C-alpha positions in Angstrom: -45.8 -56.5 2.1 -47.2 -53.5 -0.4 -45.6 -49.9 0.4 -48.2 -47.5 1.8 -48.8 -44.7 -1.0 -48.3 -41.0 -0.1 -47.5 -41.9 3.4 -51.0 -42.0 4.4 -50.2 -45.7 6.9 -51.7 -49.0 5.3 -54.3 -48.8 7.6 -56.6 -45.6 6.2 -55.2 -46.9 3.1 -57.0 -50.3 3.4 -60.1 -48.9 5.0 -60.3 -46.3 2.4 -60.1 -49.9 -0.8 -62.8 -51.1 1.3 -65.1 -49.2 1.7 -64.9 -48.3 -1.8 -64.7 -52.0 -2.5 -67.8 -52.4 -0.3 -70.1 -49.9 -1.7 -69.2 -50.5 -6.1 -69.9 -53.9 -5.5 -73.2 -52.6 -3.7 -73.9 -50.4 -6.8 -73.0 -53.4 -9.2 -75.2 -55.6 -6.8 -78.0 -53.4 -7.8 -77.9 -52.7 -11.0 -78.2 -56.8 -11.8 -81.2 -56.6 -9.7 -83.3 -53.2 -9.7 -85.4 -54.4 -12.6 -86.5 -57.8 -11.0 -87.1 -55.6 -7.6 -89.5 -53.6 -9.9 -91.0 -56.4 -11.8 -91.9 -58.1 -7.7 -94.0 -55.3 -7.0 -96.2 -54.8 -9.5 -96.6 -58.4 -10.0 -97.1 -57.8 -5.6 -100.0 -55.9 -6.5 -101.6 -57.0 -9.2 -102.0 -60.3 -6.9 -102.9 -58.5 -4.3 -105.4 -56.2 -6.0 -106.2 -60.0 -7.5 -107.4 -61.2 -3.9 -109.8 -58.9 -3.2 -111.8 -59.0 -6.4 -114.6 -62.0 -6.1 -114.9 -62.0 -9.4 -111.5 -63.8 -9.8 -111.3 -67.4 -9.6 -108.5 -68.6 -7.7 -106.0 -71.2 -9.3 -105.4 -74.5 -8.6 -101.7 -75.2 -7.3 -100.7 -77.4 -9.9 -97.1 -77.7 -11.2 -98.3 -75.6 -14.2 -99.0 -72.8 -11.6 -95.8 -72.2 -9.9 -93.4 -72.0 -13.5 -96.4 -69.4 -14.8 -94.2 -67.0 -12.1 -91.4 -67.1 -14.4 -93.2 -66.6 -17.7 -95.3 -64.0 -15.3 -91.8 -61.9 -14.8 -90.7 -61.2 -18.2 -94.2 -60.2 -19.2 -94.5 -58.0 -16.6 -91.0 -57.0 -17.4 -91.6 -56.6 -20.4 -94.9 -54.5 -20.2 -93.4 -52.4 -17.8 -90.3 -51.8 -20.7 -93.5 -51.1 -23.5 -95.1 -48.5 -20.6 -92.2 -46.6 -19.1 -89.1 -48.2 -20.6 -85.3 -49.0 -19.2 -86.6 -46.0 -16.3 -89.7 -47.8 -15.7 -87.3 -51.3 -14.7 -84.8 -49.1 -12.6 -87.0 -46.5 -10.7 -85.5 -46.3 -7.5 -82.2 -47.3 -8.2 -80.4 -44.0 -6.6 -82.3 -44.7 -3.3 -81.3 -48.6 -3.4 -77.7 -47.9 -4.7 -76.5 -45.9 -1.8 -78.3 -47.7 1.0 -76.8 -51.8 -0.9 -73.6 -49.7 -1.7 -73.1 -48.3 1.9 -74.1 -51.8 3.0 -72.0 -53.1 1.2 -69.2 -50.6 2.3 -69.6 -51.4 6.0 -69.4 -55.2 5.2 -66.2 -54.9 3.4 -64.4 -53.0 6.2 -66.1 -54.8 9.2 -66.0 -58.0 8.2 -62.0 -58.6 7.9 -61.9 -56.5 11.3 -64.0 -59.5 13.0 -62.6 -62.3 11.6 -59.6 -60.8 12.8 -61.3 -60.0 16.4 -62.5 -63.2 16.5 -59.4 -64.7 15.6 -60.5 -66.5 12.5 -57.4 -65.2 10.1 -58.0 -63.1 7.1 -58.4 -64.6 3.7 
């Protein structure tokens, strides 16, 4: 058992460290996946606009078509990077990091408590 620093009480120190760790994990996750969300949104916008254009032929559902989605991700990311740079790939980062950081903080605080309440023990 670790001693509680600054006489804050073990519970408050645990909650503070869980909150900070959960928020940090959420922000780290945002760093890893924000650019993919921006690229996905760009691909979806293009697909929706092409859906209503009768001049664009519909592709056949073949294995080659399914694999082409992977190349679309990287070509779209390259296009966004060429036009707007790194900030373009991380558009909306602040809002998303606050959202996912807050969600991570709540999860880090609540999961051990729910496990204890339900008698599942702590890991």
